[in-house]
C-alpha positions in Angstrom: -81.0 -22.9 48.5 -79.0 -21.9 45.5 -75.7 -22.9 47.2 -77.1 -26.4 48.0 -78.4 -26.8 44.5 -75.1 -25.7 42.9 -73.2 -28.1 45.2 -75.4 -31.0 44.1 -75.1 -30.1 40.4 -78.7 -29.0 40.1 -80.2 -26.2 38.1 -83.6 -24.6 38.2 -84.5 -26.0 34.8 -82.8 -29.4 35.2 -82.6 -31.2 38.5 -80.3 -34.0 37.2 -77.3 -34.8 39.4 -73.9 -34.9 37.6 -72.4 -38.3 37.9 -68.9 -38.5 39.3 -66.5 -39.7 36.5 -64.7 -42.9 37.7 -63.1 -43.7 34.4 -59.6 -42.4 35.3 -59.7 -44.4 38.5 -60.7 -47.6 36.9 -58.5 -47.5 33.8 -55.6 -46.1 35.8 -55.8 -49.0 38.3 -56.1 -51.7 35.6 -53.2 -50.3 33.6 -51.0 -50.1 36.7 -51.8 -53.7 37.7 -51.0 -55.0 34.2 -47.7 -53.1 34.1 -46.7 -54.4 37.6 -47.3 -58.0 36.6 -45.1 -57.7 33.5 -42.2 -55.8 35.2 -42.2 -57.3 38.6 -39.1 -59.5 38.3 -37.0 -56.4 37.4 -38.5 -54.7 40.5 -37.4 -57.6 42.7 -33.8 -57.4 41.3 -33.8 -53.6 42.0 -34.9 -54.3 45.7 -32.1 -56.9 46.2 -29.4 -54.6 44.7 -30.5 -51.6 46.8 -30.3 -53.6 50.0 -26.9 -55.3 49.6 -23.7 -53.9 51.0 -25.2 -52.3 54.2 -22.9 -51.9 57.2 -25.9 -51.2 59.5 -27.9 -54.3 58.7 -25.9 -57.4 59.1 -28.3 -59.4 56.9 -27.2 -57.4 53.9 -23.5 -56.8 54.5 -22.3 -59.1 51.6 -22.4 -57.7 48.1 -23.7 -60.8 46.4 -25.1 -59.6 43.1 -23.1 -57.8 40.4 -26.0 -56.5 38.3 -29.6 -57.0 37.3 -29.2 -60.1 35.1 -26.8 -61.7 37.6 -29.2 -61.0 40.4 -32.2 -62.6 38.5 -30.0 -65.6 37.3 -28.7 -66.2 40.9 -32.2 -66.1 42.3 -33.6 -68.5 39.8 -30.6 -70.9 40.3 -30.6 -70.8 44.1 -34.2 -70.1 45.0 -36.3 -71.2 42.0 -38.3 -69.3 39.4 -41.0 -68.4 42.0 -38.5 -66.3 43.9 -38.5 -63.5 41.4 -42.3 -63.3 41.8 -42.3 -63.4 45.6 -44.3 -60.4 46.8 -46.4 -60.2 43.6 -49.7 -60.3 45.6 -49.0 -57.2 47.7 -47.5 -55.5 44.6 -50.7 -56.1 42.6 -52.8 -54.9 45.6 -50.5 -51.8 45.9 -51.0 -50.9 42.2 -54.8 -51.5 42.5 -54.7 -48.8 45.3 -51.8 -46.6 44.1 -52.6 -46.7 40.3 -56.3 -46.2 40.9 -55.8 -43.2 43.2 -52.9 -41.6 41.4 -54.6 -41.3 38.0 -58.0 -40.7 39.5 -56.8 -37.9 41.8 -54.7 -36.4 39.0 -57.6 -35.9 36.7 -60.0 -35.0 39.4 -57.6 -32.3 40.8 -57.1 -30.9 37.3 -60.9 -30.7 36.9 -61.3 -28.9 40.3 -58.6 -26.4 39.4 -60.1 -25.8 36.0 -63.5 -25.0 37.5 -62.0 -22.3 39.6 -60.9 -20.3 36.6 -63.0 -17.3 35.9 -63.8 -18.5 32.4 -65.2 -21.8 33.7 -62.2 -23.9 32.8 -62.2 -23.3 29.1 -58.7 -21.8 29.2 -55.8 -24.1 28.2 -54.3 -25.7 31.3 -50.8 -24.7 32.3 -47.8 -26.9 32.8 -47.5 -25.6 36.4 -51.1 -26.8 37.0 -50.4 -30.2 35.7 -47.2 -30.4 37.7 -48.9 -29.5 40.9 -51.7 -31.9 40.4 -49.3 -34.7 39.5 -47.2 -34.1 42.6 -50.3 -34.0 44.8 -51.8 -37.2 43.3 -48.5 -39.1 43.4 -47.6 -38.3 47.0 -51.1 -38.8 48.5 -51.7 -42.1 46.7 -48.3 -43.6 47.5 -48.7 -42.6 51.2 -52.1 -44.4 51.4 -50.7 -47.5 49.7 -47.5 -47.7 51.8 -48.5 -50.8 53.9 -48.7 -52.9 50.7 -45.3 -51.6 49.6 -43.8 -52.5 53.0 -45.1 -56.1 52.7 -43.9 -56.3 49.1 -40.4 -55.2 49.9 -40.0 -57.5 52.8 -41.2 -60.5 50.8 -38.8 -59.6 48.0 -36.0 -59.3 50.5 -36.7 -62.8 52.0 -37.4 -61.1 55.3 -40.7 -62.9 55.7 -39.7 -66.5 55.2 -42.0 -68.9 57.0 -44.8 -66.4 57.5 -46.9 -67.3 54.5 -48.7 -64.9 52.2 -50.0 -61.3 52.2 -52.4 -61.6 55.1 -50.1 -63.4 57.5 -47.2 -61.1 56.8 -49.5 -58.0 57.4 -50.7 -59.5 60.6 -47.2 -60.3 61.8 -46.1 -56.7 61.1 -49.1 -55.3 63.0 -48.6 -57.7 65.9 -44.9 -57.2 66.4 -44.4 -53.6 65.2 -47.8 -51.9 65.5 -49.6 -49.8 63.0 -46.5 -47.6 62.5 -44.7 -50.7 61.2 -47.1 -50.9 58.3 -46.3 -47.3 57.3 -42.5 -47.6 57.8 -40.8 -45.4 55.2 -43.9 -43.5 54.3 -42.1 -40.1 54.1 -39.4 -41.2 51.5 -42.1 -43.2 49.7 -44.3 -40.1 49.2 -41.2 -38.0 48.3 -40.2 -40.5 45.7 -43.6 -40.5 44.1 -43.7 -36.7 44.1 -40.2 -36.6 42.5 -41.2 -39.1 39.8 -44.3 -37.1 38.9 -42.6 -33.7 39.2 -39.7 -34.7 36.9 -41.5 -37.0 34.5 -44.0 -34.6 33.0 -41.9 -31.4 32.5 -39.0 -33.3 31.0 -41.3 -35.1 28.6 -42.8 -31.8 27.4 -39.4 -30.1 27.2 -37.8 -32.9 25.2 -40.7 -33.2 22.8 -40.7 -29.4 22.2 -37.0 -29.5 21.4 -37.2 -32.6 19.2 -40.2 -31.8 17.1 -41.3 -28.3 17.9 -40.7 -25.0 16.1 -38.9 -24.3 12.8 -35.7 -26.1 13.8 -37.4 -29.4 14.6 -35.2 -32.5 14.4 -38.0 -34.9 13.6 -41.7 -35.0 12.9 -44.2 -34.9 15.7 -45.2 -38.6 15.7 -44.7 -41.9 17.5 -40.9 -41.9 17.4 -40.7 -38.4 18.8 -43.1 -39.4 21.7 -41.1 -42.6 22.2 -37.7 -40.8 22.5 -39.2 -38.1 24.7 -40.8 -40.7 27.0 -37.5 -42.6 27.4 -35.7 -39.4 28.3 -38.4 -38.6 30.8 -38.2 -42.1 32.3 -34.4 -41.8 32.6 -34.6 -38.5 34.3 -37.3 -39.6 36.7 -35.4 -42.8 37.6 -32.2 -40.7 38.2 -33.9 -38.1 40.4 -35.8 -40.6 42.5 -33.3 -43.4 42.9 -31.5 -42.0 46.1 -34.9 -41.7 47.9 -35.9 -45.1 46.6 -32.8 -46.7 48.2 -33.6 -45.1 51.5 -37.2 -46.1 51.2 -36.3 -49.7 50.5 -33.9 -49.9 53.4 -36.3 -48.4 55.9 -39.2 -50.7 54.8 -37.2 -53.9 55.2 -36.0 -53.3 58.8 -38.1 -54.4 61.8 -38.6 -52.5 65.0 -40.2 -55.0 67.3 -42.6 -53.8 70.0 -43.6 -57.0 71.7 -40.4 -59.1 71.3 -37.0 -58.1 72.6 -34.2 -57.6 70.1 -34.3 -56.9 66.5 -33.0 -60.1 64.8 -29.5 -58.6 65.0 -30.3 -55.7 62.7 -29.7 -52.2 63.9 -32.5 -49.8 63.0 -32.2 -46.6 61.0 -33.8 -43.8 63.1 -35.1 -41.8 60.1 -34.6 -41.3 56.3 -31.9 -38.7 57.0 -30.0 -41.0 59.4 -30.3 -43.8 56.8 -29.0 -41.5 54.0 -26.0 -40.1 56.0 -25.0 -43.6 57.2 -25.3 -45.0 53.7 -23.1 -42.3 52.2 -20.6 -42.5 55.1 -20.1 -46.3 55.0 -20.7 -47.1 51.3 -20.0 -43.9 49.4 -22.2 -41.6 47.4 -22.8 -44.1 44.6 -24.6 -46.3 47.0 -27.6 -44.0 46.7 -27.8 -45.1 43.0 -27.8 -48.8 43.6 -30.5 -50.5 41.5 -30.6 -47.7 39.0 -30.3 -50.0 36.0 -33.3 -52.2 36.9 -35.2 -49.0 38.0 -34.8 -47.5 34.6 -35.3 -50.8 32.8 -38.7 -50.9 34.5 -39.6 -47.2 34.3 -38.4 -46.6 30.8 -40.7 -49.0 29.0 -43.6 -48.1 31.2 -43.2 -44.4 30.3 -42.9 -45.3 26.6 -46.1 -47.2 26.5 -48.0 -44.6 28.6 -47.0 -41.5 26.6 -47.2 -43.1 23.1 -50.7 -44.3 23.9 -51.6 -41.0 25.5 -50.5 -39.0 22.5 
């Protein structure tokens, strides 16, 4: 039928099937993996800083690190250089999943939306369309990749000592906590990804338009304009997502044992809301912004590279 032929990409004059474009998926995954390997030590420092000072989890009551550099230097001095790369294997696997799906779904979703336009998608895409597609791609891809994020955070936090590598840690979580243990913190994880995507793109466009757009442009539309705009976008995204990132990290590192009595002396947060309220009540509002410096130190350069190359 005509409907079937249209679905398969066939025409009466040409029965060739349109190939699905996998380029955004492949290149997105490769770029994400490379960026993760370069910036991973800073991510480890961010995780340690976000965990310390908790009143709920006795393992992290002490405020040991004073900042990003102090954290990295202390880890290298006390645990060795390999400590700052602990959890790299699940991190790379996460980016292979998250990066591949995020960029692939983003461009696929934009293409699907464009084809629904009455003019066949030739009209210039709107900022709202890009925003919606970015939020959709970020939240879905991060939710799917949550198990690898849980394993990474626990390895970074020294909560898996003696268990070995990626496979044994995953098996231990599944055995003691069930499938839900692998998706612990999935809601704030998806929310953070949606916030990053939702803030990053509009702020970049707004900053670029004010710096190098119109008759009162402050600078020419070139690499430096794109660089400054991307750094502002990275700062804004890190600032907006940091509170959710703190809650996500704390939820992921805790264990809720199903086959073994007790919880290693660590009380469990019941939800992201419970974690947030308890954190603010016991540590103050600024606790939600722990690890902001390494978060921006990681997100800023990544944004700069991405947008400069993109433009």
